[in-house]
BALUMPA-78004 format. One line per field, with one value per atom (N, C-alpha, C, O): residue number from 1; residue in one letter; x, z, y. Coordinates in steps of 0.001 Angstrom, whole numbers, padded with zeros to 6 digits. Layout:
REM residues N
seq c(NUM_...)
type c(a_...)
u c(X_...)
w c(Z_...)
v c(Y_...)
***
This chain:
REM residues 204
seq c(1_1_1_1_2_2_2_2_3_3_3_3_4_4_4_4_5_5_5_5_6_6_6_6_7_7_7_7_8_8_8_8_9_9_9_9_10_10_10_10_11_11_11_11_12_12_12_12_13_13_13_13_14_14_14_14_15_15_15_15_16_16_16_16_17_17_17_17_18_18_18_18_19_19_19_19_20_20_20_20_21_21_21_21_22_22_22_22_23_23_23_23_24_24_24_24_25_25_25_25_26_26_26_26_27_27_27_27_28_28_28_28_29_29_29_29_30_30_30_30_31_31_31_31_32_32_32_32_33_33_33_33_34_34_34_34_35_35_35_35_36_36_36_36_37_37_37_37_38_38_38_38_39_39_39_39_40_40_40_40_41_41_41_41_42_42_42_42_43_43_43_43_44_44_44_44_45_45_45_45_46_46_46_46_47_47_47_47_48_48_48_48_49_49_49_49_50_50_50_50_51_51_51_51_52_52_52_52_53_53_53_53_54_54_54_54_55_55_55_55_56_56_56_56_57_57_57_57_58_58_58_58_59_59_59_59_60_60_60_60_61_61_61_61_62_62_62_62_63_63_63_63_64_64_64_64_65_65_65_65_66_66_66_66_67_67_67_67_68_68_68_68_69_69_69_69_70_70_70_70_71_71_71_71_72_72_72_72_73_73_73_73_74_74_74_74_75_75_75_75_76_76_76_76_77_77_77_77_78_78_78_78_79_79_79_79_80_80_80_80_81_81_81_81_82_82_82_82_83_83_83_83_84_84_84_84_85_85_85_85_86_86_86_86_87_87_87_87_88_88_88_88_89_89_89_89_90_90_90_90_91_91_91_91_92_92_92_92_93_93_93_93_94_94_94_94_95_95_95_95_96_96_96_96_97_97_97_97_98_98_98_98_99_99_99_99_100_100_100_100_101_101_101_101_102_102_102_102_103_103_103_103_104_104_104_104_105_105_105_105_106_106_106_106_107_107_107_107_108_108_108_108_109_109_109_109_110_110_110_110_111_111_111_111_112_112_112_112_113_113_113_113_114_114_114_114_115_115_115_115_116_116_116_116_117_117_117_117_118_118_118_118_119_119_119_119_120_120_120_120_121_121_121_121_122_122_122_122_123_123_123_123_124_124_124_124_125_125_125_125_126_126_126_126_127_127_127_127_128_128_128_128_129_129_129_129_130_130_130_130_131_131_131_131_132_132_132_132_133_133_133_133_134_134_134_134_135_135_135_135_136_136_136_136_137_137_137_137_138_138_138_138_139_139_139_139_140_140_140_140_141_141_141_141_142_142_142_142_143_143_143_143_144_144_144_144_145_145_145_145_146_146_146_146_147_147_147_147_148_148_148_148_149_149_149_149_150_150_150_150_151_151_151_151_152_152_152_152_153_153_153_153_154_154_154_154_155_155_155_155_156_156_156_156_157_157_157_157_158_158_158_158_159_159_159_159_160_160_160_160_161_161_161_161_162_162_162_162_163_163_163_163_164_164_164_164_165_165_165_165_166_166_166_166_167_167_167_167_168_168_168_168_169_169_169_169_170_170_170_170_171_171_171_171_172_172_172_172_173_173_173_173_174_174_174_174_175_175_175_175_176_176_176_176_177_177_177_177_178_178_178_178_179_179_179_179_180_180_180_180_181_181_181_181_182_182_182_182_183_183_183_183_184_184_184_184_185_185_185_185_186_186_186_186_187_187_187_187_188_188_188_188_189_189_189_189_190_190_190_190_191_191_191_191_192_192_192_192_193_193_193_193_194_194_194_194_195_195_195_195_196_196_196_196_197_197_197_197_198_198_198_198_199_199_199_199_200_200_200_200_201_201_201_201_202_202_202_202_203_203_203_203_204_204_204_204)
type c(m_m_m_m_t_t_t_t_p_p_p_p_a_a_a_a_l_l_l_l_k_k_k_k_p_p_p_p_w_w_w_w_p_p_p_p_y_y_y_y_m_m_m_m_a_a_a_a_k_k_k_k_r_r_r_r_a_a_a_a_t_t_t_t_k_k_k_k_p_p_p_p_p_p_p_p_v_v_v_v_p_p_p_p_l_l_l_l_d_d_d_d_h_h_h_h_g_g_g_g_a_a_a_a_i_i_i_i_p_p_p_p_w_w_w_w_l_l_l_l_l_l_l_l_a_a_a_a_a_a_a_a_a_a_a_a_v_v_v_v_v_v_v_v_t_t_t_t_a_a_a_a_t_t_t_t_p_p_p_p_h_h_h_h_a_a_a_a_s_s_s_s_h_h_h_h_l_l_l_l_p_p_p_p_l_l_l_l_w_w_w_w_l_l_l_l_s_s_s_s_l_l_l_l_l_l_l_l_v_v_v_v_g_g_g_g_s_s_s_s_v_v_v_v_l_l_l_l_l_l_l_l_w_w_w_w_r_r_r_r_t_t_t_t_w_w_w_w_l_l_l_l_w_w_w_w_h_h_h_h_q_q_q_q_n_n_n_n_g_g_g_g_s_s_s_s_l_l_l_l_p_p_p_p_s_s_s_s_r_r_r_r_w_w_w_w_p_p_p_p_l_l_l_l_g_g_g_g_l_l_l_l_l_l_l_l_v_v_v_v_v_v_v_v_a_a_a_a_g_g_g_g_v_v_v_v_a_a_a_a_g_g_g_g_i_i_i_i_g_g_g_g_w_w_w_w_q_q_q_q_f_f_f_f_h_h_h_h_s_s_s_s_l_l_l_l_f_f_f_f_g_g_g_g_r_r_r_r_d_d_d_d_s_s_s_s_g_g_g_g_v_v_v_v_a_a_a_a_l_l_l_l_l_l_l_l_v_v_v_v_f_f_f_f_f_f_f_f_m_m_m_m_a_a_a_a_l_l_l_l_k_k_k_k_p_p_p_p_m_m_m_m_e_e_e_e_m_m_m_m_r_r_r_r_t_t_t_t_r_r_r_r_r_r_r_r_d_d_d_d_s_s_s_s_m_m_m_m_v_v_v_v_v_v_v_v_v_v_v_v_m_m_m_m_l_l_l_l_g_g_g_g_f_f_f_f_f_f_f_f_l_l_l_l_l_l_l_l_l_l_l_l_t_t_t_t_h_h_h_h_y_y_y_y_l_l_l_l_y_y_y_y_s_s_s_s_q_q_q_q_s_s_s_s_i_i_i_i_p_p_p_p_t_t_t_t_g_g_g_g_l_l_l_l_w_w_w_w_l_l_l_l_l_l_l_l_g_g_g_g_a_a_a_a_t_t_t_t_t_t_t_t_l_l_l_l_l_l_l_l_t_t_t_t_a_a_a_a_t_t_t_t_l_l_l_l_i_i_i_i_r_r_r_r_l_l_l_l_h_h_h_h_g_g_g_g_g_g_g_g_p_p_p_p_q_q_q_q_p_p_p_p_v_v_v_v_k_k_k_k_t_t_t_t_i_i_i_i_l_l_l_l_r_r_r_r_y_y_y_y_a_a_a_a_g_g_g_g_l_l_l_l_l_l_l_l_l_l_l_l_a_a_a_a_q_q_q_q_a_a_a_a_v_v_v_v_p_p_p_p_f_f_f_f_m_m_m_m_l_l_l_l_i_i_i_i_a_a_a_a_f_f_f_f_l_l_l_l_l_l_l_l_f_f_f_f_p_p_p_p_r_r_r_r_v_v_v_v_s_s_s_s_g_g_g_g_p_p_p_p_l_l_l_l_w_w_w_w_g_g_g_g_l_l_l_l)
u c(-172259_-171382_-171149_-170758_-171391_-171272_-169803_-169028_-169396_-167980_-167621_-168462_-166374_-165907_-165896_-165538_-166296_-166302_-164884_-164050_-164615_-163299_-163336_-164320_-162287_-162275_-162192_-161700_-162680_-162554_-161083_-160244_-160745_-159330_-158604_-157449_-159282_-158576_-158331_-157341_-159246_-159051_-157885_-157088_-157780_-156672_-155349_-154352_-155347_-154118_-153718_-152536_-154727_-154421_-153929_-153054_-154490_-154110_-152686_-152004_-152224_-150894_-149829_-148646_-150236_-149262_-148403_-148937_-147097_-146253_-146127_-146246_-145890_-145720_-144476_-143468_-144557_-143432_-142398_-142722_-141164_-140153_-139794_-139884_-139391_-139045_-137666_-136700_-137597_-136335_-135411_-135810_-134176_-133221_-132978_-132796_-132974_-132721_-133866_-133687_-135057_-136210_-136256_-136987_-135494_-135550_-135129_-135789_-134064_-133734_-134861_-135034_-135627_-136769_-137797_-138348_-138051_-139026_-138545_-139327_-137259_-136717_-136740_-137045_-136416_-136476_-137899_-138122_-138866_-140268_-140676_-141407_-140213_-140533_-139937_-140587_-138706_-138053_-138759_-139005_-139082_-139679_-141069_-141435_-141838_-143194_-143229_-144163_-142223_-142241_-141459_-141782_-140444_-139558_-140276_-139981_-141208_-141848_-142589_-142810_-142973_-143687_-142756_-143226_-141455_-140515_-140690_-140350_-141214_-141356_-142428_-142392_-143381_-144422_-144514_-145497_-143502_-143413_-142426_-141514_-142579_-141582_-140206_-140092_-139177_-137821_-137473_-136838_-137877_-137517_-138113_-137494_-139320_-139946_-139259_-139074_-138882_-138160_-136826_-136436_-136131_-134856_-135063_-134261_-136134_-136419_-136739_-136235_-137564_-137911_-136669_-136454_-135849_-134623_-133671_-133038_-133566_-132667_-133134_-132317_-134444_-134974_-134736_-134352_-134959_-134737_-133256_-132911_-132382_-130946_-130550_-129731_-131122_-130866_-131272_-130539_-132458_-132909_-132014_-131768_-131531_-130627_-129317_-128773_-128823_-127587_-127785_-126901_-128923_-129199_-129257_-128781_-129844_-129881_-128468_-128120_-127661_-126311_-125455_-124651_-125622_-124844_-125495_-124943_-126683_-127434_-127674_-127584_-127981_-128193_-129618_-130509_-129822_-131144_-131985_-131468_-133277_-134189_-134367_-134260_-134633_-134810_-136054_-136969_-136067_-137213_-138391_-138278_-139507_-140720_-140646_-141294_-139864_-139825_-139261_-139909_-138079_-137597_-138490_-138661_-139060_-139966_-141231_-141749_-141723_-142908_-142656_-143503_-141498_-141152_-141007_-141396_-140443_-140297_-141659_-141866_-142588_-143937_-144609_-145199_-144515_-145139_-144536_-145262_-143211_-142552_-142925_-143196_-142938_-143269_-144696_-144955_-145636_-147046_-147271_-148009_-146636_-146765_-146188_-146765_-145055_-144466_-145345_-145467_-145960_-146854_-148087_-148536_-148634_-149778_-149437_-150247_-148235_-147806_-147571_-147914_-146983_-146667_-147929_-148007_-148910_-150109_-151321_-152408_-151132_-152203_-153381_-154482_-153158_-154204_-153588_-152541_-154261_-153861_-154825_-154732_-155748_-156732_-156584_-156167_-156926_-156805_-155781_-155114_-155676_-154814_-153341_-152688_-152817_-151374_-150923_-149928_-151648_-151259_-151456_-150662_-152506_-152732_-151634_-151163_-151227_-150139_-148834_-148056_-148600_-147387_-147346_-146291_-148475_-148530_-148248_-147526_-148813_-148579_-147096_-146539_-146464_-145042_-144214_-143273_-144577_-143860_-143990_-143007_-145195_-145406_-144757_-144339_-144677_-143974_-142496_-141900_-141910_-140517_-140356_-139336_-141363_-141238_-141548_-140954_-142466_-142882_-141722_-141675_-140777_-139647_-138801_-138058_-138905_-138129_-138677_-138027_-139863_-140410_-140791_-141586_-140223_-140508_-139756_-138525_-140506_-139899_-140501_-139860_-141720_-142404_-142874_-142854_-143296_-143819_-145083_-145341_-145856_-147071_-146734_-147422_-145682_-145252_-144861_-145186_-144165_-143728_-144909_-144854_-145971_-147150_-147804_-148379_-147722_-148248_-147483_-148077_-146170_-145353_-145761_-145891_-145961_-146322_-147694_-147864_-148674_-150015_-150032_-150737_-149260_-149147_-148501_-148856_-147546_-146912_-147894_-147885_-148747_-149759_-150704_-151052_-151117_-152028_-151350_-151970_-150067_-149335_-149174_-149120_-149097_-148999_-150225_-150103_-151396_-152609_-152573_-153120_-151928_-151923_-151101_-151260_-150231_-149460_-150374_-150070_-151491_-152405_-153181_-153856_-153105_-153699_-152888_-153372_-151658_-150781_-150444_-150226_-150400_-150031_-150644_-150671_-151137_-151650_-150951_-151536_-149685_-148921_-148426_-148483_-147942_-147410_-146161_-146055_-145197_-144051_-144470_-143877_-145490_-145984_-146522_-146256_-147276_-147819_-146733_-146841_-145677_-144581_-143842_-143478_-143625_-142969_-143801_-143263_-145115_-145974_-146069_-146230_-145971_-145950_-144704_-144774_-143562_-142339_-142416_-141949_-143014_-143150_-144088_-143847_-145158_-146074_-145369_-145598_-144512_-143734_-142824_-142703_-142185_-141300_-142080_-141625_-143238_-144051_-144518_-144516_-144915_-145319_-144140_-144295_-142972_-141774_-141432_-140954_-141677_-141429_-142345_-141916_-143604_-144517_-144017_-144071_-143532_-143009_-141813_-141689_-140936_-139752_-140150_-139537_-141161_-141578_-142133_-141844_-142931_-143624_-142923_-143187_-142047_-141377_-139980_-139383_-139443_-138107_-137021_-137319_-135759_-134637_-134692_-134824_-134587_-134562_-133688_-133443_-133215_-132479_-133355_-134560_-132729_-133473_-134189_-135339_-133520_-134138_-135382_-136374_-135332_-136488_-137669_-138805_-137394_-138463_-139082_-140305_-138242_-138754_-139509_-140523_-139012_-139713_-141088_-142060_-141172_-142454_-143415_-144605_-142896_-143735_-144251_-145421_-143384_-143813_-144877_-145795_-144755_-145744_-147099_-148135_-147090_-148340_-149018_-150235_-148238_-148811_-149311_-150329_-148595_-149044_-150389_-151236_-150583_-151859_-152990_-154160_-152645_-153668_-154042_-155017_-153288_-153560_-154974_-155626_-155501_-156879_-157907_-158836_-157740_-158665_-158508_-159489_-157288_-157052_-157761_-158384_-157672_-158317_-159839_-160517_-160369_-161818_-162281_-163287_-161537_-161894_-161769_-162585_-160748_-160545_-161697_-162134_-162179_-163224_-164623_-165474_-164877_-166230_-166488_-167641_-165435_-165645_-166144_-165547_-167226_-167766_-166836_-166259_-166701_-165882_-166809_-167234_-167109_-168036_-167237_-166329_-167558_-166861_-167347_-168507_-166440_-166808_-165646_-164798_-165596_-164456_-164362_-163262_-165511_-165464_-164921_-164085_-165393_-164894_-163413_-162652_-163002_-161601_-160688_-159609_-161131_-160300_-160303_-159658)
w c(-140444_-140257_-138758_-138039_-138317_-136891_-136487_-137123_-135447_-135035_-134463_-133864_-134645_-134138_-132618_-131977_-132074_-130622_-130097_-130683_-129012_-128401_-127156_-126416_-126907_-125703_-124445_-124461_-123360_-122068_-121751_-122161_-121026_-120750_-120061_-120381_-119091_-118385_-119291_-119126_-120269_-121213_-122137_-122432_-122599_-123470_-122738_-123298_-121473_-120688_-120460_-120503_-120212_-119979_-121243_-121188_-122389_-123641_-124045_-124671_-123694_-124102_-123052_-123275_-121916_-120872_-121264_-121478_-121361_-121784_-120682_-119501_-121052_-120029_-119193_-119687_-117934_-117027_-117289_-117168_-117645_-117896_-116623_-115521_-116787_-115645_-115125_-115882_-113832_-113183_-113234_-112887_-113670_-113804_-112460_-112410_-111384_-110073_-109530_-108552_-110138_-109668_-110291_-109809_-111345_-112046_-111152_-111199_-110338_-109460_-108512_-108208_-108042_-107182_-107943_-107402_-109176_-109979_-110309_-110288_-110614_-110906_-109663_-109746_-108510_-107266_-106974_-106512_-107241_-107029_-107954_-107543_-109200_-110137_-109675_-109758_-109189_-108724_-107496_-107415_-106544_-105288_-105514_-104868_-106417_-106644_-107532_-107440_-108391_-109327_-108835_-109210_-108009_-107617_-106965_-107335_-106010_-105386_-106366_-106066_-107518_-108492_-109217_-109922_-109056_-109757_-109360_-110136_-108165_-107699_-108455_-108467_-109086_-109827_-111285_-111964_-111765_-113176_-113860_-113206_-115168_-115873_-115834_-115804_-115835_-115691_-116806_-116552_-118035_-119153_-118987_-119363_-118420_-118231_-117111_-117220_-116040_-114957_-115463_-115121_-116277_-116837_-117782_-117802_-118561_-119482_-118717_-119060_-117697_-116889_-116213_-116218_-115629_-114985_-115969_-115642_-117177_-118182_-118627_-118804_-118808_-119230_-118149_-118455_-116889_-115805_-115659_-115373_-115852_-115826_-116992_-116831_-118141_-119316_-119031_-119351_-118421_-118100_-117051_-117111_-116099_-115091_-115734_-115381_-116663_-117362_-118178_-118197_-118849_-119608_-118690_-119046_-117501_-116556_-116096_-116017_-115796_-115304_-116370_-116059_-117622_-118718_-119308_-120213_-118781_-119319_-120813_-121599_-121186_-122590_-123035_-122218_-124338_-124913_-124809_-124882_-124639_-124583_-125974_-126964_-126068_-127392_-128086_-127443_-129409_-130187_-130013_-129360_-130608_-130449_-131159_-130734_-132233_-132991_-132178_-132101_-131568_-130763_-129573_-129208_-128966_-127849_-128318_-127635_-129497_-130044_-130339_-130058_-130902_-131166_-129868_-129793_-128848_-127549_-126927_-126322_-127077_-126549_-127241_-126586_-128570_-129326_-128933_-128721_-128839_-128476_-127054_-126803_-126116_-124738_-124576_-123890_-125203_-125106_-125770_-125247_-126921_-127579_-126712_-126629_-126072_-125193_-123992_-123591_-123414_-122277_-122716_-122011_-123882_-124390_-124655_-124392_-125178_-125428_-124121_-124004_-123133_-121861_-121101_-120564_-121058_-120254_-121098_-120562_-122414_-123335_-123314_-123741_-122831_-122786_-122296_-121649_-122616_-122080_-121001_-120534_-120606_-119588_-118414_-118585_-117244_-116055_-115088_-115372_-113949_-112896_-113298_-113263_-113673_-113919_-115131_-115065_-116227_-117421_-117222_-117717_-116502_-116246_-115393_-115673_-114348_-113502_-114298_-114153_-115131_-115953_-116874_-117047_-117458_-118312_-117521_-117994_-116314_-115494_-115143_-115216_-114769_-114431_-115661_-115564_-116803_-118046_-118389_-118761_-118268_-118583_-117543_-117862_-116317_-115291_-115645_-115352_-116268_-116692_-117938_-118104_-118810_-120070_-119935_-120630_-119050_-118960_-118646_-119227_-117759_-117539_-118784_-118829_-119809_-121025_-121874_-122834_-121537_-122295_-121388_-121771_-120185_-119272_-119704_-119723_-120048_-120411_-119636_-119474_-119160_-118448_-117091_-116826_-116244_-114938_-115083_-114276_-116109_-116332_-116591_-116090_-117367_-117599_-116291_-116061_-115441_-114173_-113257_-112476_-113342_-112529_-112929_-112084_-114201_-114643_-113967_-113561_-113845_-113186_-111717_-111215_-111035_-109620_-109432_-108568_-110238_-110106_-110463_-109830_-111468_-111803_-110666_-110402_-109995_-108848_-107719_-107123_-107414_-106381_-106762_-105926_-108022_-108463_-108430_-108077_-108803_-108820_-107413_-107233_-106418_-105041_-104650_-103933_-105118_-104782_-105303_-104677_-106449_-107052_-106242_-106423_-105358_-104537_-103611_-103267_-103210_-102314_-103022_-102362_-104346_-105059_-104866_-105151_-104385_-104205_-102740_-102355_-101934_-100528_-099696_-100109_-098515_-097564_-096220_-095165_-096280_-095061_-094474_-095118_-093236_-092568_-093283_-093473_-093694_-094447_-095721_-096075_-096410_-097598_-097235_-097930_-096149_-095709_-095345_-095659_-094680_-094310_-095552_-095631_-096524_-097768_-098490_-098973_-098565_-099263_-098523_-099149_-097194_-096436_-096771_-096954_-096847_-097242_-098666_-098950_-099577_-100966_-101066_-101859_-100268_-100265_-099771_-100289_-098769_-098279_-099377_-099540_-100128_-101203_-102311_-102835_-102679_-103711_-103265_-104050_-102001_-101478_-101470_-101807_-101088_-101114_-102539_-102755_-103506_-104903_-105347_-106070_-104917_-105223_-104625_-105266_-103391_-102736_-103507_-103702_-103944_-104704_-106049_-106490_-106701_-107998_-107907_-108754_-106870_-106777_-105835_-105888_-104988_-104029_-104423_-103776_-105475_-105907_-105075_-104189_-105358_-104636_-103144_-102733_-102351_-100894_-100366_-101073_-099128_-098538_-098469_-098234_-098677_-098683_-097352_-097332_-096249_-094938_-094781_-094197_-095299_-095208_-095992_-095518_-097190_-098022_-097360_-097301_-096861_-096229_-094941_-094635_-094191_-092958_-093275_-092576_-094309_-094699_-095188_-094876_-095953_-096423_-095253_-095230_-094280_-093097_-092310_-091765_-092250_-091546_-092244_-091588_-093554_-094299_-094087_-093916_-094099_-093893_-092461_-092223_-091514_-090121_-089950_-089184_-090654_-090586_-091206_-090892_-092087_-092728_-091899_-092219_-090841_-090032_-089461_-089539_-088885_-088374_-089439_-089167_-090648_-091724_-092120_-092462_-092075_-092384_-091368_-091747_-090090_-089054_-089182_-088991_-089506_-089695_-090863_-090766_-091966_-093130_-092810_-093267_-092022_-091683_-090820_-090983_-089916_-088991_-089601_-089301_-090443_-090910_-092350_-092743_-093136_-094540_-094608_-093986_-095346_-095384_-096107_-097142_-095553_-096161_-096498_-095624_-097784_-098270_-098738_-099556_-098236_-098667_-100039_-100396_-100806_-102142_-103093_-102894_-104134_-105066_-105824_-106049_-106223_-106994_-106135_-106594_-104878_-103973_-103681_-103634_-103483_-103186_-104333_-104114_-105574_-106720_-106912_-107830)
v c(-080932_-082102_-082314_-081395_-083517_-083819_-083876_-084590_-083146_-083190_-084549_-085220_-084954_-086245_-086235_-085247_-087356_-087482_-087590_-088279_-086921_-086961_-087831_-087800_-088605_-089445_-088604_-087475_-089171_-088506_-088286_-089088_-087213_-086912_-088054_-088334_-088738_-089809_-091004_-091717_-091232_-092331_-092041_-092931_-090793_-090435_-090543_-090998_-090117_-090194_-091636_-091978_-092496_-093904_-094582_-095446_-094193_-094826_-094473_-095284_-093264_-092837_-093146_-092888_-093692_-093982_-095181_-096269_-095007_-096121_-097173_-096846_-098425_-099456_-099213_-098709_-099574_-099375_-100469_-101651_-100109_-101137_-101885_-101343_-103122_-103965_-103590_-103496_-103381_-103058_-104274_-105385_-104047_-105146_-105839_-107056_-105072_-105655_-106470_-107196_-106377_-107156_-108547_-109412_-108775_-110056_-111227_-112265_-111121_-112257_-112637_-113817_-111669_-111978_-112809_-113768_-112447_-113175_-114579_-115529_-114710_-116042_-116922_-118112_-116339_-117114_-117556_-118675_-116678_-117047_-118183_-119084_-118150_-119230_-120553_-121595_-120510_-121740_-122307_-123511_-121439_-121899_-122489_-123471_-121906_-122404_-123644_-124441_-123816_-124939_-126153_-127281_-125948_-127048_-128223_-129360_-128029_-129196_-130097_-131270_-129586_-130408_-131374_-132267_-131213_-132084_-133550_-134443_-133803_-135189_-135962_-137192_-135280_-135994_-135547_-135844_-134842_-134508_-135434_-135942_-135672_-136486_-135828_-134602_-136649_-136134_-135158_-134134_-135457_-134579_-133181_-132186_-133117_-131808_-131032_-129820_-131719_-131049_-130502_-129385_-131293_-130826_-129649_-128715_-129693_-128593_-127306_-126237_-127410_-126242_-125674_-124462_-126550_-126089_-125426_-124423_-125982_-125414_-124029_-123125_-123861_-122563_-121514_-120385_-121875_-120913_-120570_-119423_-121555_-121271_-120367_-119462_-120609_-119763_-118326_-117391_-118150_-116790_-116138_-114934_-116917_-116378_-115928_-114882_-116712_-116349_-115074_-114217_-114934_-113715_-112502_-111423_-112681_-111560_-111195_-110017_-112207_-111947_-111278_-110399_-111685_-111114_-109856_-109229_-109492_-108365_-108555_-107612_-109799_-110123_-109879_-109649_-109932_-109712_-110978_-112093_-110789_-111920_-112510_-111786_-113792_-114412_-113871_-113357_-113998_-113533_-114493_-115530_-114124_-114919_-116272_-117229_-116357_-117612_-118773_-119816_-118639_-119769_-120070_-121233_-119043_-119283_-119996_-120879_-119600_-120264_-121729_-122577_-122030_-123423_-124212_-125377_-123566_-124232_-124511_-125563_-123571_-123772_-124956_-125815_-124992_-126079_-127429_-128401_-127485_-128738_-129164_-130339_-128193_-128539_-129001_-129990_-128292_-128684_-130044_-130879_-130261_-131557_-132680_-133764_-132417_-133435_-133741_-134898_-132715_-132930_-133712_-134616_-133365_-134120_-135569_-136459_-135817_-137203_-137952_-139128_-137264_-137918_-138323_-139428_-137429_-137673_-138081_-138295_-138185_-138586_-137615_-137963_-136430_-135413_-134112_-134107_-133001_-131705_-131230_-130095_-132097_-131763_-132728_-133873_-132257_-133087_-132517_-131522_-133167_-132656_-132667_-131624_-133814_-133939_-133130_-132407_-133251_-132505_-131003_-130203_-130617_-129199_-128587_-127485_-129309_-128811_-128755_-127813_-129759_-129756_-128538_-127928_-128186_-127002_-125736_-124857_-125633_-124446_-124309_-123213_-125405_-125361_-124970_-124182_-125527_-125211_-123730_-123090_-123186_-121773_-120863_-119750_-121331_-120547_-120381_-119344_-121393_-121293_-120424_-119756_-120435_-119698_-118208_-117384_-117865_-116459_-115518_-114434_-115865_-114952_-114690_-113709_-115567_-115358_-114212_-113797_-113691_-112567_-111409_-110551_-111383_-110273_-109023_-109000_-107992_-106715_-105554_-104515_-105721_-104657_-105179_-106381_-104246_-104633_-105478_-106371_-105188_-105978_-107438_-108327_-107699_-109083_-109760_-110925_-109022_-109603_-109905_-110854_-109113_-109376_-110695_-111382_-111050_-112340_-113473_-114472_-113320_-114343_-114487_-115603_-113371_-113421_-114060_-114920_-113645_-114209_-115700_-116487_-116077_-117489_-118264_-119412_-117622_-118273_-118530_-119607_-117546_-117749_-118881_-119715_-118908_-119961_-121329_-122332_-121356_-122619_-123183_-124399_-122305_-122779_-123607_-124599_-123201_-123936_-125369_-126277_-125568_-126902_-127902_-129109_-127431_-128367_-129166_-130308_-128566_-129259_-130361_-131151_-130435_-131556_-132832_-133927_-132692_-133841_-134104_-135253_-133074_-133253_-132140_-130980_-132509_-131535_-131689_-131445_-132100_-132343_-131017_-129969_-131100_-129912_-129381_-128169_-130248_-129714_-128980_-127961_-129497_-128801_-127426_-126445_-127355_-126072_-125079_-123893_-125558_-124666_-124160_-122987_-125062_-124650_-123594_-122598_-123813_-122873_-121547_-120499_-121581_-120336_-119519_-118304_-120206_-119514_-118987_-117884_-119784_-119343_-118147_-117237_-118140_-117005_-115740_-114647_-115904_-114765_-114218_-113004_-115117_-114680_-113988_-112971_-114512_-113868_-112480_-111532_-112376_-111070_-110104_-108930_-110590_-109753_-109322_-108209_-110199_-109848_-108715_-107816_-108752_-107653_-106339_-105290_-106415_-105208_-104666_-103456_-105560_-105130_-104524_-103552_-105080_-104574_-103155_-102310_-102904_-101620_-100639_-099438_-101133_-100260_-099853_-098992_-100453_-100099_-100766_-101566_-100439_-101058_-100753_-099601_-101801_-101700_-102827_-103805_-102700_-103826_-105079_-105000_-106222_-107483_-107706_-108146_-107406_-107598_-106733_-107169_-105512_-104624_-105184_-105164_-105679_-106236_-107460_-107585_-108362_-109580_-109256_-109884_-108277_-107896_-107313_-107601_-106507_-105923_-107007_-106972_-107970_-109073_-109896_-110277_-110173_-110906_-110162_-110774_-108834_-108030_-108095_-108203_-108030_-108116_-109467_-109532_-110540_-111865_-112027_-112676_-111439_-111506_-110804_-111261_-109706_-109003_-109813_-109592_-110750_-111580_-112802_-113482_-113098_-114296_-114303_-115344_-113201_-113249_-113627_-114387_-113097_-113447_-114915_-115575_-115419_-116819_-117714_-118706_-117374_-118171_-118121_-119130_-116941_-116831_-117699_-118401_-117645_-118459_-119953_-120754_-120332_-121738_-122259_-123398_-121430_-121873_-121783_-122621_-120792_-120547_-120985_-121162_-121162_-121533_-122964_-123844_-123231_-124606_-125564_-125231_-126746_-127808_-128968_-129724_-129088_-130107_-131305_-131163_-132469_-133682_-134109_-133902_-134712_-135179_-135012_-134142_-135844_-135787_-134470_-133965_-133902_-132658_-131527_-130749_-131425_-130391_-130588_-129622_-131849_-132106_-131704_-131155_-131982_-131613_-130101_-129594)
***
């Protein structure tokens, strides 16, 4: 009789490793990142969606302040269905620039409602970075660039807070600024050497 195959030791260790719970003190950083990355889109989103996103983020902030339990999957599922249906009705499609950005903003507001582990919070941060790129589909002005630079600093600081634990706010922001400063040479190289092809497909 052939003996059963056993998993490699590192695979077994990885499979039994429990998820890292989300630090309660890191939640305000994540909520601030969601607000900063989503707020500029309010100028070209329908009013009802902006109000819905703001209400969900306020609800999550209240739950954090009261140390309350997160809602179950059923109300969140119904909210997702209603929001997606409303976006499809508003834009007559779920594909394209405007409807796609609206969905991203909507999901950015909903994801904090199910954050329980560090892995969940990483989804919020990565979505925030991606959402920043979509602002350039509407504006490439200097004020937009400055806002996105500040938002990038906040997202980087949120990563530091998630993985570095409780620290003074000034220390976290200073470290985030240092990391971004170290990236400036690479940014300049990419700006000067990266090809810029004209055309509607490249622009979109």
